N, C-alpha and C positions, 0 to 999 in steps of 0.2 A: 894171666894171659896178656901177652904184649901186642897181639895183632889179630883182628878179625877182618877177613876178606869176604865181601858179598858180591857174588857173580850174578848180575841181572839187575839193571837199574830201572825197574818199573815201580809201580805203587808199593808192592810188598817189600822189595829190597829197601826202598827209601824209608818206609815206615819202620822197618826193623832197625835201620841205622840210627834214626832219631830216638827210637825207644831204648836203644843201648845207652845213649847219653842220659836219657831220663832216668835210667836205672843206675846211674853214677859210674858206668864203665869209663875209665879214663885212658884206655889203651888206644892203639892206632886202629882206625876204621877206614877201609878202602872199599868204595862202591864202584863197580865196573859195569859199563853198559855198551852194547854194540851200536846203539843209535846215536846220532849226533846231538840229541837233546838231553837236557836234564830229565830226571824221572817225571812222567806226566800221567794223568788219569786217562784211561781209555774209553769209558762210557760216553763222553761227549763226541767221540769220533763219528758215531752214527747219528748224532743229534745236532747240538749247537756247533760242533766243529765243522759241520758241512755247510752251515748257513752263510758263512763269510770267511774271508781270509784272515784268520786269527791265529795267534800263537797257541801252542798246546796249553792245556790247563795244568800248570806245573804243580807238583806236590809241594815244592818249596823253591825259593829263588836261590841264586848262587851265594848271596850274602848269608843266608841262613845256614847253608852247609858249611861255609867258612867259619861262621861264628861257633858252630857246634864241633868244629875240628874234624869234619868228615871229608876225606879226599874223594872227589868224584872224577873218575876217568870215563870219558864218553868217546863214542866213535871208535871203539877198539874191542875186539873179541878175545875171549879166553879160549885158548886152543887145547890145553891139556891140564890135568890135575896130577901132580906127583904126590900120591898119598904117603909114600915112605919118607920123602924129604919134606912133606907138607909145604908145597909150593904150587902156584899156578903159573902157567906160561902164557904170555900174551901173544897176539898176532905179530907184534914187532920184534919178537924174540926175547924180550925182557921177561923177568919172572918176579913174583912177589911171594914172600913167605907168609904163612898164616899159622896161628895157634888153633883157631876155629874157623871153619869155612861154612858159609851159608850159600846155598844155591837157590836163587829166585829167578830162574831162567825163563819162566813163563811158557807161552805156547805160541805157535804160529798158525796161520790160516791153513785149513785143510784144502787141498786141491783135488780136482777131478782126475782120476787115473786115466791115462791115455789121451788127455786133452792138452795140447800145447798152450801154455799161458804166457808166452813170451810177448805177444802183441800188446801194445798199449791200449788196445780196445778190450782187453780181458783183464780184469783186476780182482784183487781181494781187498778186504778192509780190515787191517789189523794195526797199522801204524799211522802216525800223523802224516807221513809222506803219502801213504795210500789215500787218506782223506783229501789231501790237496789235489791229487790227480783226479779223484772222482768228482770233486766240487766243480771242476771246469765243465763238466757235462750236465750239471743240474740247473737247467734254465728252461724257460718256455720254448717249446718247439723241439727239444731234445728228447730222445727216447732211451730209457734205461731198462735192461733186462736183468733181473736179479734171480740167481739160482740159489734156492734154499728158503724155506718158510719158517726159519727159527727167529730168535729175537733180533739178531743182527740184520737179517734180510728185511724183516718187517719194519724195524726202526728206520732203516735206510729208505724203504719205500715211502713211509710217512713223511720223512724229511724231503724226499725228492718231489712228492706231490705238492707239498707246501711251497716249493720253489718253482713249481710249474712244469716240471718234466713229466712226460708220460712214462708209466711204469707197467711192465709185465713181470709177474713173479711166478717162478716155475718151481714146483715142489714135487719130488718123486713119490712121496707117500700119499695116502688117501686124504690127509688133511694137514693144515699148517700146525705148528707148535705141538707136534706129536710127542716130543720129549718132555715129560714132566708137567705139562699143562692140560687140565681136564678139557674134554671135548666141549663141554658147556661154555667154557670161557673162550676157547679157541674159535668157536662159531661166532661169538660176538665180535671178536677181533677181525675175523675174516669179513663179516658183514660190514663193519665200519670201513675197512680198506676198499671193499667193492663200492660202497657208497661214495668214497672219495675218488673213484675212478681207476683204482688199481685192477689190472687184469690178472686174476689169480688162476693159475692152472695147476691142479693137483693130479696125482697119478700120472704125471708127465715124465716120460723117459727121454733122456737126451742121447741122440745118436752121435752128434758132433757139434763143434762150434767152429765156424769159419770166420776169419777176421783179416782185414787188410788195414791200410792206413786210414781209410775213411769210415768204414762201417764194420759191424759184426753181425753174424747170423747164427742163431741157435736153431739147429735142425733137430726136431723131435722124431721119435720112432713113429713111422707112418708117413714121414715126409713133410709134415707141416714145418714152416720156417718162421721164426720170430726175428724180425729185423730190429737192430738197436744201434745207437751211437756208442754205447758202452755196455759190456756185460760184467756184472759183479758176482763173483762166486762167494756165497756165504753159507757154507755147509759145515760149519763147526771148526774146531781147532785141534791141533796135534801138540802134545806136550813136548817141550824141548829137553829131551833126555840124553842126547848123543854124548855130551861131555861127561855126564855121570856114568853112562854105560861103558865108555872107553876106559874110565877110571875103575871099572869093576864093581860099581855100586849096584844094589838090587833094583830092578826095574819091574813094575807091575802096573800097567796103565798109568805111567808116570814114574817119577823117582819114588820108590817105596820107602815110606817113613813110618815110625811107630807113633803112638798117641802124643809123644812130646815133640814130634817132627824131626827126630834123629834118624839118619839113614843107617845103612848097614856098617858104616864107619862111624865110630863114636865121636870123632872130631868134625864130622860133616853133617850139617842139617839142610833140610830143604823145605820150602814153603811156597804157597800160592798155586798158580795154575799148573806148575810143572810137577807137582807131587800128588801121590795117592796116599790116603791115611785111613785108619780105622775110626769109625764114628760111633761113639758109645751109645747114642740114643737109638741106634738101629742095629743092635747086636754086634757091634764092632765090624760091621760091613765096610769093606774098603771102598772108598769113593775118591773121585777127583772132582774138584769144584772150580769152575771158571766164573768167578763172581767177584765184584768189586769189594763187597764187605768181607768176603773170605780172605782176600789179599790183605786188607787192613787188620783183621782179627789175627791172622797167622803171623803177620809181621810183628805185631806187638807181643804175641805169645812166644815166638821163637827167640826174641831178644832176651827174655828172661831165661830161657832154657839154654841158650848159648853160654850163659853165665852160671849154669848149674842149677837152675830153678826146678827142672823136672816136672813142670805143670802139663797136664794132659788137656787135649782139645775137648771142650764141652759145648762150644757154640752150635746153634742150630742153623742149618743152611737157610739162606735167605736170598731171594732173587727179586728183581723188579725190572719193569720195562715201561717206558713212556711212548705212546703212539697217539698222535693227534692230541685230544684232550683226555684220553683214557690212560689210566695207570693200572698196570697189572702187578700184583705182589704175591709171592708165594713164600711161605715159611715151612720148612721141613721137607720130607720126601714121602710122597703118597704111595709109593710102591708097596704092595702088601696090604693095602686098605681093604677091609671087608664091607664097610658102610660109609656112605657119604651123605651128609645132611646139608641143607642150604639155609643160610641166614640172610634175610632181606634187610639191607641197611637203609636204602632209599629206593625210589622208583628205578634208578639206573645204576645201583651199586649193590653187590651182594658178596658173600663169602661162602665157599664150600669147605666144610670140615671133613677130614678123612680119618676114620678110626679103624683100628685093627679088630680082630675077632674077639679080643678081650675088652674092647671099649677104650683102649688107650688112644689118645690123639696123636696121629702121626704127622699130619700136615694140614695146612689151611691155604686155600687159593682164593684170592679176591680180585675183583675188577670194578672200576668205577671212575668217575671224573675226578681229576686232581688228587687230593689226599683223602678221598672218601673212605677208603678201606685201611688207611695206614695205621690208625690207632688200634683197631681190632686185630689186625694182622700182628702187630707188635705184642699184644696180649696173648694171642694164640701161640706165638713163638715162645713165650714164657710158660704157657701151659704145656707145650711139647717138651721143653727142657725139664719141667718138673714131673714129667711122666704121668700127667693127670688123666683120669678116666671120667670126663664130665658126662652128665646126663645129656643124651642127644637132643631131648626136647628143650633143655636149657640152652643148648647151642643154637637151636632153631629160633627161639623166641628173642626178638630184639629188646624185649622188656628186661630180660635177664642180663645183667652186666657181666661181661667176661672177667672183670677184675674180681667179682665175687666168687666166681668159679675157681680162680687162682688161689684165693684165700681159704677156700673150703678144704 
């Protein structure tokens, strides 16, 4: 193969490019991104990236790309894929030929249907530019309204409170973190935010958002109005599949790929937030993951498969979130669990283990200060990957080492 083109210059695309060189690929690599920056990590955008005017946390600097012989094109979009001619067309009308194509087009912030978000008083948080705009409003005396009680909204709320801004968080469902986080843990997170002064409104339905140059107003069903200097919509993300769809690739909650990340075109692969894939640990259920580690894992895996490796995905989903001094970590997917048991680690840290009706460990969810749950969540991840059926009483008992259950 003489040329590999990667469309999407984020964490996943950058990791794949470097992994190709590590696997001794010596052909041409072109990495194309629509943002003006080199590939950067997104998790800091709702945390450290909001605390001061700092550059993005780059995956690598320009010198490292140059040393690896990776051509990076920034601030330009790919408009079309010609599968027959094996070329991509850029926004300036030029085109680049490929032997293998990798799509790491990521996802974009979901917006609220029917609500105009043109005003600078209504923002989303997905890019470094978004973070820069939001940062200007995070100071004592300013008021922030956040729509959405997921990880992004809650991390932003924690950072805003640390910087002195008042925060109202609006969630349409009965509780925060309703997607994939147990109620027991979500309640602790909610209590901590309220203790820090965050005004959390659950079961709140938004009728409209009014905004002008000076202020924004979130009008709830029933007429109550929440005034704010800035409204941030954090209600999830939508995979960027348009380019793939126009090219005729299969789409199913993302660009549909097989276990090796190959699309319906054998010369095109997809990885990261933009694709859905079958997960072997859960009966090949097709899922799509928006997670930092998934972007890294799939970037490394797909590099080998672009070169003919044919390796299937075997990694266990893993998520984390830092809010104040609390760290929440989840390994696996708890959907389908029949039993949940709790393991106390310290007075303020615990892990919930979720098992199916055969006793197989499906997931583990932990919360505590700092790295209190990190080691045991990592061991739980290994137990999930090994399809272990540990004794629930052994999981409950802190005296039983999880490493011993792995060896059993």
